[in-house]
C-alpha positions as CSV (number, residue, x, y, z in Angstrom):
1,M,11.4,-2.7,-10.1
2,L,9.1,-4.0,-7.7
3,K,6.1,-6.3,-8.4
4,P,3.4,-7.9,-6.3
5,K,2.8,-11.6,-6.9
6,R,-0.7,-11.0,-6.7
7,A,-3.4,-8.2,-6.5
8,L,-3.6,-5.8,-3.3
9,K,-5.3,-7.6,-0.7
10,K,-7.1,-5.8,2.0
11,E,-7.0,-8.3,5.1
12,F,-3.4,-7.1,6.4
13,R,-2.9,-6.5,10.2
14,T,-3.4,-3.2,11.2
15,S,-1.6,-3.2,14.4
16,I,2.4,-2.6,14.6
17,V,4.6,-5.5,15.6
18,T,8.3,-5.8,16.2
19,Q,10.1,-7.4,13.3
20,N,12.9,-9.6,13.2
21,V,15.9,-7.9,11.2
22,E,17.6,-10.8,10.1
23,E,14.4,-12.2,8.7
24,I,13.8,-9.0,6.5
25,A,17.4,-8.9,5.5
26,S,17.2,-12.4,4.4
27,H,15.1,-11.6,1.4
28,T,17.8,-9.8,-0.4
29,G,20.8,-10.4,1.7
30,N,21.2,-6.8,2.9
31,I,18.9,-4.9,5.3
32,Y,19.1,-1.6,3.5
33,E,18.1,-3.1,0.0
34,S,15.1,-4.9,1.7
35,L,14.0,-1.9,3.3
36,M,14.2,0.4,0.1
37,S,12.4,-2.4,-1.5
38,V,9.6,-2.0,1.0
39,S,9.6,1.7,0.9
40,K,9.2,1.7,-2.9
41,R,6.3,-0.7,-2.7
42,A,4.9,1.3,0.0
43,R,4.7,4.1,-2.1
44,Q,3.4,2.1,-5.0
45,I,0.4,1.0,-2.8
46,S,-0.2,4.4,-1.5
47,T,-0.5,5.9,-5.0
48,Q,-2.9,3.1,-6.0
49,L,-5.0,3.4,-2.8
50,K,-5.1,7.4,-3.6
51,E,-6.4,6.9,-7.1
52,E,-8.9,4.4,-6.2
53,L,-10.2,6.8,-3.4
54,N,-10.2,9.7,-5.8
55,Q,-12.1,7.9,-8.2
56,K,-14.8,6.7,-5.8
57,I,-15.1,10.2,-4.4
58,A,-15.4,11.5,-8.0
59,E,-18.5,9.7,-8.4
60,F,-20.2,11.5,-5.6
61,N,-19.4,15.0,-7.2
62,T,-22.1,16.7,-9.1
63,A,-22.0,20.0,-10.4
64,S,-24.9,21.5,-8.3
65,D,-23.8,20.1,-4.7
66,S,-24.9,22.4,-2.0
67,L,-23.0,22.4,1.3
68,E,-25.9,20.6,2.9
69,E,-25.9,17.9,0.4
70,V,-22.2,17.3,0.7
71,F,-22.3,17.0,4.5
72,E,-25.2,14.8,4.2
73,N,-23.9,12.2,1.8
74,R,-23.7,8.9,4.0
75,E,-22.2,6.9,0.9
76,Q,-19.3,9.3,0.7
77,I,-18.7,9.3,4.4
78,E,-18.7,5.4,4.5
79,V,-16.2,5.2,1.6
80,S,-13.8,7.5,3.4
81,K,-14.2,6.0,6.7
82,Y,-13.3,2.6,4.9
83,Y,-10.2,4.0,3.4
84,E,-9.1,5.5,6.7
85,R,-9.5,1.9,8.4
86,L,-7.0,0.4,5.9
87,P,-3.5,-0.4,7.4
88,K,-0.6,1.8,6.4
89,P,1.0,1.1,3.1
90,S,4.2,0.6,4.8
91,I,2.6,-2.4,6.8
92,T,1.1,-3.8,3.9
93,A,4.5,-3.7,1.8
94,L,6.5,-5.3,5.0
95,D,3.7,-8.0,5.1
96,E,4.1,-9.0,1.5
97,L,7.9,-8.9,1.9
98,L,7.9,-11.2,4.7
99,A,5.4,-13.7,3.2
100,N,7.3,-13.8,-0.2
101,E,4.8,-12.1,-2.1
102,L,7.1,-9.4,-3.5
103,I,9.3,-9.9,-6.4
104,I,12.6,-7.8,-6.0
105,K,14.7,-7.2,-9.1
106,N,18.1,-5.4,-8.8
107,P,19.3,-4.6,-12.2
108,H,22.8,-3.8,-10.8
109,R,23.0,-7.1,-9.2
110,E,21.4,-8.9,-12.3
111,E,24.5,-7.4,-14.3
112,K,27.2,-8.7,-12.2
113,S,25.9,-12.3,-12.5
């Protein structure tokens, strides 16, 4: 189970940077386990962002929209552009892992201890 230590923040970097594999692996002792944790967290972030976007877009929907009104709704366009500019969930999840803001629980490892 993966849980962020804090709420999702929107100030993450948007560029791609080469990462140190040993640094990523140091969080769990295994590079594959670390990457799986990042992958699962990225899916959580993606789902959360999709739900947020759908809620905000749903506010603009009305029963009597004509095509002209849909294309001219500036607020809806700005909301969509904001979400397009956000960093990819995988970058956000990796940043959380590297900043020690991701709690990784492995039930198999806990049973052995």
